NUMARDO-773622 format. One record per residue: residue number from 1; x, y, z of N, C-alpha, C in turn. Coordinates in steps of 0.05 Angstrom, whole numbers. Layout:
BEGIN
rec nr: NUM	npx: X	npy: Y	npz: Z	capx: X	capy: Y	capz: Z	cpx: X	cpy: Y	cpz: Z .
...
//
This chain:
BEGIN
rec nr: 1	npx: 87	npy: 456	npz: -372	capx: 84	capy: 447	capz: -345	cpx: 57	cpy: 435	cpz: -339 .
rec nr: 2	npx: 38	npy: 440	npz: -357	capx: 11	capy: 429	capz: -352	cpx: 11	cpy: 398	cpz: -352 .
rec nr: 3	npx: 30	npy: 387	npz: -367	capx: 31	capy: 357	capz: -368	cpx: 39	cpy: 346	cpz: -342 .
rec nr: 4	npx: 56	npy: 360	npz: -327	capx: 65	capy: 351	capz: -300	cpx: 41	cpy: 350	cpz: -281 .
rec nr: 5	npx: 25	npy: 372	npz: -281	capx: 2	capy: 373	capz: -263	cpx: -19	cpy: 353	cpz: -272 .
rec nr: 6	npx: -20	npy: 346	npz: -297	capx: -39	capy: 326	capz: -307	cpx: -31	cpy: 298	cpz: -299 .
rec nr: 7	npx: -5	npy: 293	npz: -297	capx: 5	capy: 266	capz: -292	cpx: 8	cpy: 260	cpz: -262 .
rec nr: 8	npx: 10	npy: 280	npz: -245	capx: 15	capy: 275	capz: -217	cpx: -8	cpy: 259	cpz: -204 .
rec nr: 9	npx: -33	npy: 266	npz: -206	capx: -54	capy: 249	capz: -193	cpx: -54	cpy: 220	cpz: -201 .
rec nr: 10	npx: -53	npy: 213	npz: -226	capx: -52	capy: 184	capz: -233	cpx: -28	cpy: 170	cpz: -222 .
rec nr: 11	npx: -5	npy: 183	npz: -222	capx: 20	capy: 171	capz: -212	cpx: 17	cpy: 166	cpz: -182 .
rec nr: 12	npx: 6	npy: 186	npz: -167	capx: 3	capy: 182	capz: -139	cpx: -17	cpy: 160	cpz: -133 .
rec nr: 13	npx: -38	npy: 158	npz: -148	capx: -58	capy: 137	capz: -144	cpx: -46	cpy: 110	cpz: -151 .
rec nr: 14	npx: -29	npy: 108	npz: -171	capx: -16	capy: 83	capz: -179	cpx: 3	cpy: 74	cpz: -157 .
rec nr: 15	npx: 18	npy: 92	npz: -146	capx: 37	capy: 85	capz: -124	cpx: 21	cpy: 75	cpz: -100 .
rec nr: 16	npx: 0	npy: 89	npz: -93	capx: -17	capy: 81	capz: -70	cpx: -29	cpy: 53	cpz: -75 .
rec nr: 17	npx: -39	npy: 49	npz: -99	capx: -51	capy: 23	capz: -106	cpx: -31	cpy: 0	cpz: -104 .
rec nr: 18	npx: -7	npy: 5	npz: -115	capx: 14	capy: -15	capz: -113	cpx: 21	cpy: -21	cpz: -84 .
rec nr: 19	npx: 22	npy: 0	npz: -68	capx: 27	capy: -5	capz: -39	cpx: 6	cpy: -21	cpz: -26 .
rec nr: 20	npx: -19	npy: -16	npz: -32	capx: -41	capy: -32	capz: -21	cpx: -39	cpy: -61	cpz: -29 .
rec nr: 21	npx: -34	npy: -66	npz: -55	capx: -31	capy: -93	capz: -65	cpx: -8	cpy: -107	cpz: -51 .
rec nr: 22	npx: 14	npy: -94	npz: -47	capx: 37	capy: -106	capz: -34	cpx: 30	cpy: -114	cpz: -5 .
rec nr: 23	npx: 16	npy: -97	npz: 9	capx: 8	capy: -103	capz: 37	cpx: -11	cpy: -127	cpz: 37 .
rec nr: 24	npx: -30	npy: -128	npz: 19	capx: -48	capy: -150	capz: 18	cpx: -33	cpy: -176	cpz: 12 .
rec nr: 25	npx: -15	npy: -176	npz: -7	capx: 0	capy: -200	capz: -14	cpx: 18	cpy: -209	cpz: 10 .
rec nr: 26	npx: 31	npy: -190	npz: 23	capx: 49	capy: -197	capz: 45	cpx: 34	cpy: -208	cpz: 69 .
rec nr: 27	npx: 9	npy: -200	npz: 73	capx: -6	capy: -209	capz: 97	cpx: -20	cpy: -236	cpz: 92 .
rec nr: 28	npx: -20	npy: -246	npz: 67	capx: -31	capy: -272	capz: 61	cpx: -11	cpy: -293	cpz: 69 .
rec nr: 29	npx: -21	npy: -314	npz: 82	capx: -3	capy: -336	capz: 89	cpx: 15	cpy: -329	cpz: 112 .
rec nr: 30	npx: 37	npy: -342	npz: 113	capx: 57	capy: -337	capz: 134	cpx: 49	cpy: -349	cpz: 160 .
rec nr: 31	npx: 59	npy: -337	npz: 182	capx: 55	capy: -348	capz: 209	cpx: 26	cpy: -346	cpz: 217 .
rec nr: 32	npx: 11	npy: -326	npz: 209	capx: -16	capy: -323	capz: 218	cpx: -36	cpy: -340	cpz: 202 .
rec nr: 33	npx: -27	npy: -352	npz: 180	capx: -46	capy: -367	capz: 164	cpx: -59	cpy: -390	cpz: 179 .
rec nr: 34	npx: -44	npy: -404	npz: 195	capx: -56	capy: -426	capz: 211	cpx: -76	cpy: -416	cpz: 231 .
rec nr: 35	npx: -71	npy: -394	npz: 244	capx: -90	capy: -382	capz: 263	cpx: -115	cpy: -373	cpz: 249 .
rec nr: 36	npx: -112	npy: -360	npz: 226	capx: -135	capy: -350	capz: 212	cpx: -152	cpy: -374	cpz: 202 .
rec nr: 37	npx: -139	npy: -394	npz: 191	capx: -153	capy: -418	capz: 182	cpx: -168	cpy: -431	cpz: 205 .
rec nr: 38	npx: -155	npy: -433	npz: 228	capx: -168	capy: -446	capz: 251	cpx: -192	cpy: -430	cpz: 260 .
rec nr: 39	npx: -190	npy: -404	npz: 260	capx: -213	capy: -387	capz: 268	cpx: -236	cpy: -390	cpz: 248 .
rec nr: 40	npx: -231	npy: -391	npz: 223	capx: -252	capy: -395	capz: 203	cpx: -264	cpy: -423	cpz: 206 .
rec nr: 41	npx: -248	npy: -443	npz: 210	capx: -258	capy: -470	capz: 213	cpx: -276	cpy: -472	cpz: 238 .
rec nr: 42	npx: -268	npy: -459	npz: 260	capx: -284	capy: -459	capz: 284	cpx: -311	cpy: -445	cpz: 280 .
rec nr: 43	npx: -310	npy: -423	npz: 266	capx: -335	capy: -408	capz: 260	cpx: -354	cpy: -425	cpz: 243 .
rec nr: 44	npx: -343	npy: -438	npz: 223	capx: -360	capy: -455	capz: 206	cpx: -371	cpy: -478	cpz: 221 .
rec nr: 45	npx: -355	npy: -491	npz: 239	capx: -365	capy: -513	capz: 255	cpx: -387	cpy: -504	cpz: 274 .
rec nr: 46	npx: -383	npy: -480	npz: 286	capx: -404	capy: -469	capz: 304	cpx: -430	cpy: -465	cpz: 289 .
rec nr: 47	npx: -428	npy: -453	npz: 265	capx: -452	capy: -447	capz: 249	cpx: -465	cpy: -474	cpz: 241 .
rec nr: 48	npx: -449	npy: -493	npz: 233	capx: -460	capy: -519	capz: 225	cpx: -474	cpy: -533	cpz: 248 .
rec nr: 49	npx: -462	npy: -533	npz: 272	capx: -474	capy: -546	capz: 294	cpx: -500	cpy: -532	cpz: 303 .
rec nr: 50	npx: -501	npy: -506	npz: 300	capx: -525	capy: -491	capz: 306	cpx: -547	cpy: -498	cpz: 287 .
rec nr: 51	npx: -540	npy: -500	npz: 261	capx: -560	capy: -506	capz: 240	cpx: -571	cpy: -535	cpz: 245 .
rec nr: 52	npx: -553	npy: -553	npz: 251	capx: -562	capy: -581	capz: 256	cpx: -580	cpy: -583	cpz: 281 .
rec nr: 53	npx: -573	npy: -567	npz: 301	capx: -589	capy: -568	capz: 326	cpx: -617	cpy: -557	cpz: 321 .
rec nr: 54	npx: -619	npy: -536	npz: 304	capx: -645	capy: -524	capz: 299	cpx: -662	cpy: -543	cpz: 280 .
rec nr: 55	npx: -648	npy: -558	npz: 263	capx: -663	capy: -577	capz: 246	cpx: -672	cpy: -601	cpz: 262 .
rec nr: 56	npx: -658	npy: -608	npz: 283	capx: -666	capy: -632	capz: 299	cpx: -691	cpy: -627	cpz: 315 .
rec nr: 57	npx: -697	npy: -603	npz: 321	capx: -721	capy: -597	capz: 338	cpx: -747	cpy: -599	cpz: 324 .
//
């Protein structure tokens, strides 16, 4: 029975890891992708305009 107690922690960690990967993959893209991309583009544009304004002075 020692082999069972030796295998339980790695199996539990593997199941948890697979679950985390599945959540990450499922949340990529989809309906929220356009909103996320727009938010990133807006943040980049804001940072770029701030940098250009500070260089112009």
